[in-house]
C-alpha positions in Angstrom: 69.7 146.9 132.5 72.8 147.2 130.4 74.0 144.4 128.2 77.5 143.2 128.8 80.0 143.7 126.0 80.9 140.6 124.1 84.2 139.0 125.0 87.0 140.0 122.5 87.8 137.4 119.9 91.0 135.5 120.6 93.9 136.6 118.5 95.7 133.6 116.9 99.3 133.3 117.7 101.1 132.3 114.5 104.2 130.9 116.2 102.4 128.5 118.6 101.3 125.2 117.1 99.2 122.4 118.6 100.6 120.1 121.2 101.4 116.7 119.8 100.6 113.6 121.9 103.2 111.2 120.4 102.9 107.6 121.7 105.8 106.5 123.8 106.6 103.6 121.4 107.0 106.1 118.5 109.3 108.3 120.6 111.4 105.3 121.5 111.4 104.0 117.9 112.5 107.5 116.7 115.5 107.5 119.0 116.5 104.0 118.2 116.1 104.6 114.5 118.3 107.7 114.7 121.0 105.6 116.6 120.9 102.9 113.9 121.0 105.1 110.8 123.8 107.3 112.4 125.9 104.2 113.0 125.9 104.6 116.8 124.1 101.2 117.0 126.1 99.2 114.6 125.0 96.4 112.3 124.8 93.1 114.2 124.6 94.7 117.6 122.0 93.0 119.9 119.0 94.9 121.1 118.3 93.8 124.7 115.0 95.1 126.0 115.9 95.2 129.6 119.1 97.2 129.0 117.4 99.6 126.6 114.4 100.1 129.0 116.8 101.0 131.8 118.9 103.3 129.7 115.8 105.1 128.3 113.9 105.1 131.6 110.8 103.4 130.2 109.2 100.0 130.7 109.9 97.1 128.4 106.6 97.3 126.6 107.3 100.4 124.5 110.8 99.1 123.8 109.4 95.9 122.5 106.8 97.8 120.3 109.5 100.2 119.1 111.7 97.4 118.0 108.8 95.9 116.1 108.4 99.2 114.2 112.1 99.1 113.3 111.8 95.5 112.2 109.1 96.6 109.8 111.5 99.4 108.6 114.0 96.7 107.7 116.6 98.0 110.2 116.2 95.1 112.8 115.9 91.4 112.5 115.0 88.4 114.7 117.5 85.6 115.3 116.1 82.4 116.5 116.8 81.6 120.2 118.9 84.8 120.4 116.5 87.7 120.1 116.6 91.0 118.1 119.6 92.8 116.6 120.4 95.6 114.2 120.2 94.0 110.8 123.7 93.3 109.4 124.8 94.5 106.0 126.3 92.3 103.3 128.2 93.5 100.3 125.4 92.4 98.1 122.8 94.4 100.1 125.0 97.5 99.9 125.3 97.1 96.1 121.6 96.5 95.7 120.6 99.5 97.8 122.8 101.8 95.8 121.8 100.4 92.4 118.1 101.0 93.4 118.9 104.5 94.6 120.4 105.2 91.2 117.3 103.9 89.5 115.1 106.1 91.7 117.1 109.3 91.2 117.5 108.8 87.5 113.8 108.5 87.2 113.4 111.7 89.2 115.8 113.5 87.0 113.9 112.4 83.9 110.6 113.5 85.3 111.9 116.9 86.4 113.2 117.7 82.9 110.2 116.3 81.1 107.8 118.3 83.2 109.9 121.5 83.2 109.9 121.6 87.0 111.7 124.4 88.8 114.9 123.3 90.4 115.3 126.4 92.6 114.9 124.3 95.8 117.9 122.2 94.8 120.0 125.3 94.2 119.2 126.3 97.8 120.4 123.0 99.1 123.6 123.3 97.1 124.2 126.7 98.6 123.7 125.2 102.1 126.2 122.5 101.4 128.8 124.9 100.1 128.3 127.1 103.2 128.7 124.1 105.5 131.9 123.0 103.7 133.3 126.5 104.0 132.6 126.4 107.8 134.0 122.9 108.0 130.7 121.7 109.5 130.3 118.0 108.6 126.9 117.6 110.3 125.4 120.6 108.5 126.8 119.3 105.2 125.3 115.8 105.7 121.9 117.3 106.5 122.0 119.5 103.4 123.2 116.6 101.3 120.3 114.5 102.5 117.9 117.4 101.9 119.2 117.7 98.3 118.4 114.1 97.4 115.0 114.2 99.2 114.1 117.4 97.4 115.2 115.8 94.1 112.7 113.0 94.6 110.0 115.2 96.0 109.9 117.7 93.1 109.7 114.8 90.6 106.0 114.7 91.9 105.6 110.9 92.0 104.1 109.8 95.3 104.9 106.1 95.1 108.5 106.9 94.1 108.8 109.3 97.1 107.4 106.7 99.5 109.7 103.9 98.2 112.7 106.3 98.3 112.0 107.3 101.9 112.1 103.7 103.1 115.3 103.0 101.1 117.0 106.1 102.4 117.0 104.8 106.0 119.6 102.2 104.8 121.4 104.7 102.6 121.8 107.0 105.6 123.1 104.1 107.7 125.6 103.1 105.0 126.8 106.7 104.7 127.3 107.0 108.4 129.3 103.8 108.6 131.4 105.0 105.6 132.3 108.3 107.3 134.7 106.7 109.7 137.3 109.1 108.2 136.3 112.7 107.6 135.5 113.2 103.9 136.7 116.2 101.9 133.8 118.5 102.5 134.5 120.9 99.6 134.6 117.9 97.2 131.3 116.5 98.5 129.6 119.9 98.2 131.0 120.5 94.8 129.5 117.3 93.3 126.0 118.7 93.4 125.8 122.1 91.5 126.7 120.5 88.1 123.6 118.3 88.5 121.4 121.3 89.0 123.1 123.1 86.1 122.2 120.2 83.8 118.6 120.1 85.1 118.2 123.9 84.5 119.6 123.5 81.0 117.2 120.6 80.4 120.2 118.5 79.3 118.8 115.1 79.8 121.9 113.0 78.8 124.2 115.1 81.0 121.8 115.2 84.0 121.3 111.4 83.9 125.1 110.8 83.5 125.9 113.0 86.5 123.3 111.6 88.9 124.3 108.1 87.9 127.9 108.8 88.5 127.1 110.5 91.8 125.0 107.6 93.2 127.4 104.9 92.3 130.6 106.6 93.0 133.0 103.9 94.2 135.1 106.5 96.0 132.1 107.3 98.1 131.2 103.7 99.1 133.1 100.5 99.3 130.7 97.6 99.9 133.5 95.3 101.2 134.6 97.7 103.9 131.1 98.9 104.9 129.4 95.5 105.0 129.2 93.6 108.2 128.4 89.9 107.7 126.3 88.0 110.2 
């Protein structure tokens, strides 16, 4: 009696990943968060469960749970006897968010220089911004700009700093979206970043700190009085 040949070993497919079973509340929260930080759901706008459930074709339960997630993110607030709404921005909040962003990014710059960290990933994001500006692609430029600042914090190699910055950047993204009511000068935005990388590569601490500070508090980029929406 002949013995059957063993079944051939399965060949792994490198381009096929596992199927992710994402809870519905997380999917809803992701969509609502994107709408808030992009400015499509504006500060002060009410979040009505029944309307959102109908629009997103889900029951009210995942809407309610998603809104709670966003409240924990600091993007939504509860008003007594009125319900939930996108959290308004005040001029003071805008100023505080940007001053904290400056402190985080200055800390990152100092750590990168002190530790001799390679800034090649930042150079790649600069190239992406310049290419987007040349193509007059605002969406691609904004994505590369955000990636630049995320990478700056990431390569500083400080986990608590990165976690804190990620939470803060939800509000920064929202403010930037509200600011961009008029199309910015794309070449100017893209051109602000390579000098920062040059200073980091040269390990010029004073210049790098001065450049990142000026960049994060640029009053031409953000006017708290016009961005803020009071309750």
